[in-house]
N, C-alpha and C positions, 0 to 999 in steps of 0.2 A: 545495706549491700544486697541482701537477698531480694527485697522488694524491687529494687532497681533492676537487678538481673532478671527477675521474672518478667518485668515489664518489657525489657529488651527482647526476650525470646517471644513475647506475645505479638510484637509488631509483625504483621504478616506481609510477605512480599506478594504484591498483586500482579507481578509479572510486568513484562514490557508492554507499553501501549504506543503504537504508531498512529499519529493522527495528522490530518491535513487541514490547513486553513485555506479557504478560498472565498471568492466573492468578487465584487466589482472593484474598479480602480478607485482608490481614495476612500474606501469604506472603513479603513482602520485596521486591516489585517496585521500589518507590521507593528502598529502600536499595541494591538491586543497581545501579540506574542511577547513584545517587550514588557508589557505589564505583567504577564504570567511569570516571566523570568525574574522580574524586579520584585514583585510582591511575594514570590515563593523563595526569595533570598538566594537565587542561584546565579547572580551575576558577580564576576570577579571585580574586585575594586578598581584595577587598572582599566577594565573595560568601561566601567561607570565614569571614571575620570575622563576617559577619551570622549565619550558621548556628551558629557557635560560641557567639555571644551567646544565641541562642534556646535552644540545647541547655543552656547553664548555667542560664538562667532556669527551665527545666523540671526542674533538679536532676539532669541526667544527667552522668555522669563523662566519657563520650566524646562526640565530635561525632556528632550524629544526621544521617547522610548523607541520609536520606529527605527531609529538608527542602529539599533541592535541587530536587526535582521537584514537590512538592505546592504548586503555584502559587497556587491559589485560597484565600482566607481560610477558606472553608467546609471545604475539604479538610483544611487544617491543623488546624482545630478538631475535626473529626470523625475525623481520621486515615484518611480514605478518598479514593480518586481518583474525581472525578465527570466532569470534562471530559478530553478527550484533551490531554495535555501533550506538546509537541514539544520535544526538546532536540537541540542540535547539538554534535558534537565531532569532532576530527580526530586522527589518530595519525602524520601525516607521510607514510604511504603511502596513506591513505584517509580520505575524509570520511564522517561518519555522520549520519543523521537518526533519532532514536529517537522512536517514538510510544508513549507510556505509556497503555495502555488501561485503563478502569475495570474493577473486578472484579464489581460487582453486576449481577444479571440485568436490573434495570430500565434499565441503560445499555447494553443490547445494541446499540442503534443507534449509540452512540458507538464501540463496539468495531468494528462493521462499517465505519464511516467511517475509523477509524485504520488498519484492516487493508487497505483497498482499494489502497494504493500500496506496501505493504511487500513485501520479497523474502525476509525471514526472520522467523519468529516465535519468540521465546523464551517458552516456557510454563514458569512457575515452579510448582514443587510443594513444599510444606512437608514435609520429611522425616518429621516427627512424624505428619502427617495422611494422607500418601499421595495416591492419585488420587481427587479429589473430583468431585461433579456439575459444579462450575464448571470443573474441568480438562477435562472431557469436552466441555462446552459451548463453551469457547474453542477447543479443538482442532477441533471441527466447524465453527466459524465461520472458522478459519484455512483449513480445506480448502475451505469454501464460496467464500471470496473469492479463492481461487487462490494462496495463499502457497506457493511451491514447497519451501521448506526450513523444518524445524521443529527447534528445539533445546529439549529437555526439561531444564531446570535444576533438580536436586533441591537445594533450598536448606536452610539451617538445619542443615547436617550437624554443626555444633558442639553442637547440642542433643540429638543422638542418639549422642554419643561417636564421631562419624566412623565409624559402623558400616557395614561393606561389605555385610553381610546385609540391612540395612534398604534400602540403595540398590538392591541386586540385585532385592529384592522389588518395589519400585516400577517398575524397568525392565521386569520380566516382565509386571506388570499393565498398564502403559501400552502396551507393544508389542502385546499382544493386542487392546486397544481400537483402537490406531492401524490395525491390519490390518482391523478391522471397518468402520471408516469410510473406508478407502482412502488413508491418509496413507503415502506411500512413502518419503520422505527424512526420517528422524528420527535425530537424534543425542542422546546422553545425556551429562550431565556433573554430578558431585557438586560442591557448592560451599558456601561460607559467605560471604554478602554482608556480614554484620556484621564478621567477622574479616578477610575479604579473600582467603580460600583459593580458588584456581582461577579467579579472575576475570582479573586482570592478572598477578599473581604466583602461583606454584604453592603457596606456603605449605609448612609442614612436616608437616601432619597428615593428608594424603590420599595418602600414598605408595603405597598399594595401587592408586590409579588412574593409569594410565600414558598416558591419552589427552591430547589438547591442552587448554589452558586456554580459557576463553570468548573471550578477545580473539583468540587463535590461530584459533579456528573462524570468528569474524567477519571477521578479516582475509583468510581464505582463501575466504570465500563468494563465489560468482559474482555479478557485478553484474547489474542488470536488463537485459533485452534481449540478453544475451550467450549464452544457453544453446541457442537453436535459431534457425534461419534464420527471419526474420519477413517477411511481405508488406509492401510499401510502402503506407502509408495517410497521406493528407494532406487533412484536412478544411479547406476554405477558410474563413478567418475574415473576410477583408477584401479588397476588390479595390481596388488602388492606381492611380489615374489622376490624375497631377498636372495640375490644370486651370489653375492660375494662372501656371504657370512660362513664362518667355519663351524658355527653352532649346529650340531646335528639335529637339534629340535627344530631349527628353522629350515631344514633341508626340504620338507614337504609343505612349508607354510604357504598358504594361498589365501590372501585376504582381499575382500571386495570393499573398496573405500568409497564413501559418498555421504550424502546428507539425507537424513530422514525428512522428506518433504511434508509428509503428513502421517498421522496415525502413530503407532508404537510397535516395537518388536522386542521379543525376549527369547532367551535360550530355549530351544524345544519347539518353537512355533513352526508350523508348516508353511513353507514359502513356494511360490512358483516363479520361475525365471523366464522373462520374456526377451526375445521372441520365441525361443525354442520350446517353451511350454513345459519344461522338465520341473518336477516337484521334488523338494527335499526339505530337510529341517535345518534350523539354525543351530550350529554347534557352539558358537561363542559370539558375544558382542564385545568389541574392544574399543578403548579410548586411550591413546598414547601407549599402546602395547599392554595396557592393564585391562583385565576382564571386568566388565561392569554389569553383565547379566541382562540388562534391559536398556533400550534407548527410546527417546520420545521425539516428537516433531522438532524440527530445526537443529537437531544435534548431528554433528558430523562424526561418524564412527566407522569402524572396520567390521564387517561381518565375515564369520567363517562358517562354511556349510559343511554338512555331513558327507555329501557325495561330491565326487569330481565332476564338475559340470563346466563346459566351455562357456565362459562368460567374458565379455570385454566391455570397454567404455561404450555407453549409449544403450546398453541393455538395462532392464529394469527388474528389480526383485520386488514382488508384491505378496500380500496375504493370499494364500490359496483359495480362501472363501470369497475374496473380493477382487476379482481379476478385471482390470479395465478393458475397454474395447480396443482391439487391434484394428486399425483402419488405414486405408490408403486415400480416403477422401474425407475432408472435414467442412462443416459449415462454421463460419466464424464471423464475429464482429471485429473489424480491424481499423485501427487508426494509422493513416499513412504519415510517416515521419520525414520522408525525404523531399528535397527540393525537386528532384527528378520525378516526374509523374509515374504512376504504376503502369506497366505495359503488360497486357495479357499475353503477348507473344513471347515474353521473356521467361526464363527459368531462374528461380531464386533458391537460395538455401533456406530451408526452415529449421530453426533450432527449437526443439521441444525438450525440456530438461537437459540431459547431456547428449541427446541424440540429434544428429543433423542429417536431414534428407533433402533431396531436390524436390522443388514444388512449382506448380504452375497454377495461375488463376483460371479456373474453368469458367466461371461466370460471376457477375456482380449482381446481386438481387436488387439492391437499392443503396443509394447514398443518403445519409441522414442530414437534412438541413438543420444545423445545430442551433440555429436561432429560432426556427418555427417548429422544429421537430418533425417536419414533414418528410415523407420518403420519396426521393427523386430517383428517376432512372439514370444510370451512369455507365460508361464504357471504360472510363479510366478514373484514377484518383489523384488529386493534387495534394500538397503538403497540408496537414491538419485535417484532411477529409476523414469522415468515419463512415464505414459502409459494412453491409453485410454481404459476404461473398463465399463462394465454394472453391476450395483448393484441392487439386489432385496431386498425390504424392508418389514418388518413385518407390519408396519402401514404406512399410507401415509404421505408424507411431502408436504409443499406448496412451490413449487419451481419455480424460474424464471431462464431463461437462464443467465449464468454468464455474457455474453456480455451486457445484458440488465440491470442487477443489481448485483453488486458484493456482497453485504451483504446477499441477499437471493438466490444467485447462488453459494455460497460457502458452504462447509461443512468440518468437520474433522471426521476421524475414530479413535475410541478408543478401545484399547485392553481390553476385559472384565476382564481378570484375573489381569493385572497389573495396569490398569487405565491409562497407557501411551497413548499419542497421537501418532498414528502410520502412519496416512496418511492425506494429505490435498488435497481436491479436488475442481474442478470447473465444474459445470453442464453444459454440451454442448447440451443435448437433453433429 
């Protein structure tokens, strides 16, 4: 009893890992995810029965694991991934959220959306085809949205007789390209998603590769927010003033609700409220009305402050030592998401954390040709275009550089008349 109990308490929780799978059409992304779910024993029996039935209907001898992820009917019929499919699984030491991003160029915006919260990108390469335009495009997008770790999975090794020379050639070619675009942390792994080699089990046929399996790399990958010290950022979502309560203790209650986007906060810490710049201390940190004393990144809590300060939704509470820049002009890389082209004459709403301000495009520095990575001149942007531009704002926002902080370095643009989200941007300066 005791030994089993100690064993249980020793299993460490490595935190949630969000990762993205991307690559070209038909390189086996869906099969890879299916294999991960299947070999890590996280598929429900009824799901397995359903995909076995579909596989037999198609005249296949083995179970088609790719059916686990192609959720939309259109995707199953065309054999392509259109929308971003999210899958969840857990291995006992860690929970995972997989975003399966589409391969086609016309779904660039879907890929950017999927990548924006991921901490690891798995870029699949078909061993027979090597590094394609699509591989380069997805690697560039992974770099653009700030994914810190890239795993290059050379798939379909079973179709090239598990040749080490083929694998080494792909590693050399990709490494040169990664250096060119500034990807620093890249791991390579040969595998066969169809047969299952080097995903969860090592298999027998890749004995020349001595590195870790795919699941080993994922298990060891650092969780988000853990790799560098982060500044405390707390955008206020709601001011809580219980009006109807007869409780005299709640008569003067004034709590500021929101999510800790980065960093941590504890009772007694000195904080500054933006935009008014007033400084005070944290009187209490509460969760569901209970005092918890301290909150960390991604926790939604209520802060009580020692002084009466006028604070409303869209304001931000920050560490007094690490105040972000208040600015009415930003340089950003932006992906245009709308079918209606960008118009520099129009005013848009810019939503940054919980703050909304009016914005206009002052100038477009260049548009990135996502296939050649060349920088072209542009006066407007069409759907899926990515460009560097300058925005002028009606009121200031409290911005960090995207490379320093994803939550406070990102924003979206909203069309005033339709309320549609038309652009997603990353602040570069």
